[in-house]
N, C-alpha and C positions, 0 to 999 in steps of 0.2 A: 445608495441606501447598500451596506456590504456585500460583496459575492455571498450567496448557499454554497453553504458547503457540504452535502450528505458527503459522506468518507465508509467503507467501507474497506478494512484489513482482514489479516488472519491475524494479527495476537504479535508480530514478531520482535527481537528488539527491534529493526530501523520500521517494522511499520507502528510503534508504539511511541518511538523518536516521532515519527508522521504528521500523528495525531496532536504532538506535543507541539511541532511547531504550530501548523494550521490553528492554533488554542495561541501565537504568540502574534498572527496578521494581522493588524487592524484597520483592513476594508475587505476581512471575511467573518465574517459569521457561520460558525458550525452547527448545524440546526438536525441535527443526529451522524449518530455514531453505529453497526453493524459489522458483528465479528465473525468469521469464517473459520471453520474448525479444519485447514491448512494445515500453516506453519505453525503449527498451537496445540494447547487439552482448551476446548470451548471455556471450562469456568474459573482458572486461573487469569487467562488472556482476559475473559469478561472483569475477575478483579479489575486488573491493573486500565483496561481502560478507562475503569471508573475510579481511580486511586487517582491518573491525571487528570481527569471532568474536574475531580474535587480536588486537588494541588491549584490548580488555576480555579478554580472558583466558579468551578459552569457545572455542578452537579443536576442542572438540571434539560443540558441535554441528552437526548432521551434513546437508548441501549439495543441496539436490536442483536436476539443470542440466530446465529445459524446454525442449523442440526440437518442442513444437507453434505457430505459427508460423499470428495469426490471418487476418481477413480485411480490416482494413484496417489496413497499418500507421499509424504515427507516422512523424513528420517525420525521418528521417535525421540531421536536421540535433539535435536533442533526444536522440537516441538514443544521439553519444557523447559524453556526459560522463562518464563514468563513464572511461573514458583519461585528464579531464583528473580527477577526483578521487584516484586512484591516485597519482600524480602528487606530491600534499600531501606538505609537506615532512615531518607524524607521520604518514604512509604508504609513504612510499616506496620506506625501509630498510627495513621489515620485514618478515623470511627470506620466501623466495618461496611464492608458493602454491604449493596443487594445480595438477598436470593439469585443464586446463579438460571434457576431455573424460573424466575417469577418477568422474565422480561421475554417480550414482546417477539414473537419469530422475527426473523431476516429483513424476509423480503416482504412480509406487511407490516411492518412497521416501515422497508422502503416505501411503502404504498402509501401509506401516510406523509412523510413529509413531499413525497408530492407533490399528490394528491390537495392537501391544504399551506404551498409555499406559494404565497400572494405574488410569482412569478416567477422567472422558469432558475434551475436551480444545475452548476456544476458538480457532477456525480467523479471522486477521487476515489481511485482502486487501487492500495497496493496487497492485494491476493486478489488469486480466485475472486475471477467477477460472477458466480454460480450464484449469486443470492441476485444480482439484479436482476438476471437474467431468470430467472424464478420465480421475481416479482411483474419481468415485460411480460414472461405468460400467464400470469394468473390478472394481469391488467393492463394491456396493452396501446390505451389509449394515451396511458401515460408518458409515453415516447415525445409526446408532444409538450412535457413539462421541462426535458432535460433541454437546459446551456451545450455543458460540451462534457463529454465524460475523458477522465484523462487515465489513463490506465500503466499501471506501470510494465510488463508484458512482452514476450518479443527477446524475437534474436535474428535481424533478417539476411545482417552480411557478414556475421561474424557466427561465433561456434557457441553453444547451449552452454547450457550451467548444469543438464542433468546426467550423472551418469547408474546408471542403474544397470540392471540386469533388460535384455530386452532391446535396450533403447541404442540406437545411434550414438546420441552427447549435438542434437541439431536441434532437441528442445532447451527453454527457454522455465522453474518451473510454476508460477502459476497460470498458466499455460498446457502447462503437462498434468498438473495435475485431473485441470478436469477441460482432455481438450474440444468435447461432443459441445460444452456449455459456451464454451472459447468462441467456434466458429459458428452457434448460432448470436452472439455476440457482435459476431465485423456482419452477418446476416440484416441486425436491424437496422443498418448502413446507418447509425444516431454520425452526431458530430465527435465524432469518435480518436484522440488522439492517444496514442502508444508511443511509451516513455520507453524502449528499447537493450537489450545490453550492447546494444550500438554506441549506445550515448552511456550508460551509467559505467561503462569498460576505464571510459575517464576520468571515474572519481571514486580511485579505492579508499578506505577510513589508510591513515597514515600513522604515524609515530608526530610523524610536524605537525600536526591537525593537534590531534587528541593531545599534543603536547603545545598548543595555543590556546584551543577551550581548555586545557589544565589552568592557562597563567591566568583566563576569567574568574578560577575557580569562584572567588567571593560572591559571585552573582550565583542564588543556587542552583539557577536551571543548568550553567554553565559546569558547575557541581554536579549537578545532576545527570546531563545526558553525559555527562567524561564518564562517568558512572556502568553508564546503558552501555556507549562505546569501549569502553574495556574487556564487558566481556565476550568481545563482539571476537580477542583474539584465539580465544580458543574455540569459538561458535564451528568454527568449519576446521579441518586440519588443517594447517599450513600447507602440507604435499600436494593438499587437494584445490585448496580452492583459493583467493583472495578473496575478503569479505569488502565488499562493495555499497558504495550509497547508493542503494536500488531504488530505494522508496521514497525518502527526503531526496530526492534527486530530480523525484517526480513530484514528491510533497512543495518541491520553488517551482515551479513548473508555475504553478496560480499566481506566485509573486514576481517572477520574472520571467516572463515569458518570452521579453525578448533575448534574451541571453542564451538564445534556440534557434538552431537549422532547424529547420524541418520540413519535410516534405512530403506532399498529397502521392499517394502510392496503393495500387491493388492490391490484394492478399485474400490469404487463403491458410489455414488451418489446416493442418494434417490430424486423422483423427482417429489412424490405428498404429501397429507396429510395424518397423521400427524405427518410426520418426516422429510418433500421437505426439501430436504436440507443435509441432516446428508450425512456426509462421515463415509466409514463403508470401513474393511476387511472381506477382500474377498476374497479366496482363487482363483478364478473364473475372478477377478475383473481387471483390470488393473496395468500395470508397475509404480512406484512410488516412488520417496523418499519422507523419512520426519521424521524431527526434532523432538526428543524426549526427549532432555537436552540441558543443554548449562551452560558456565565456568560463574555465575552470578557476581562475584566479577570482569570479568577481561572485562563482560558486560559494564557496567556499568563506570569500567574508561576508556575505550572506548571512546564511548558518551561524557566524562568529555575531557575530551582531544583534541577529534573533536570540542570542541564544545567551546574550549581555541584558535582557529585560529581569 
């Protein structure tokens, strides 16, 4: 039986690429997608998510709408990217997407998908964790239906990627958006695997990678994903950040976990300035698995292979 995957993302370019990657996995079944209005505006992000399901012939996968807004908003210029995605040549003329206000709420869809699944479910999160926490608060008994939570989140032994007022730069954005829910998630002590900046910093989006992807342009998915990644070159100003394969790396963990080095740690989340959202190691904290390294060559090759389908 394929691994049952419930995905929650926040609509950015790397989140949408991650959704597409899951849909290429022959040993995984995507049973639902919920979207958090964090690194996106929710309406165009839902349209993007639906268009990718259409493209892959998976329109029957239900979508859930996140209506909870976190404590620390992403910059608005980052959040507008799905508008561009929806205008790409392979997506713009697809049949009209459903009414973005007609979807089930994200926490309710999570509850529905977990409760109706025949076995345990792997939850993949490439945005903030708020929707999952809201669902668990509403139906705590469903924690028993979770096989593993794989979350692109955190920064432990490296600097964070939050650069904003009243912050010391120690946090990663998915945690910073809603530090309180992030701490609550740790307190559940679910089987939680974090893919933090400690390991995603090893996999930047490079010109050689984009060139290799472009050499596969006759494959529709390579063509489309090449256009997605090309848009990242000015998503974040080069003098400020490098664009890394944050979410794609976390998603690849579902398929190639043996290519990652991990360790069991105890950790906590700070919920107050100046380090709100910082994930830090603490012997009195909560148990989780943390990825620390990855076989970079195997990872890049895996991505290129999947998008040759």
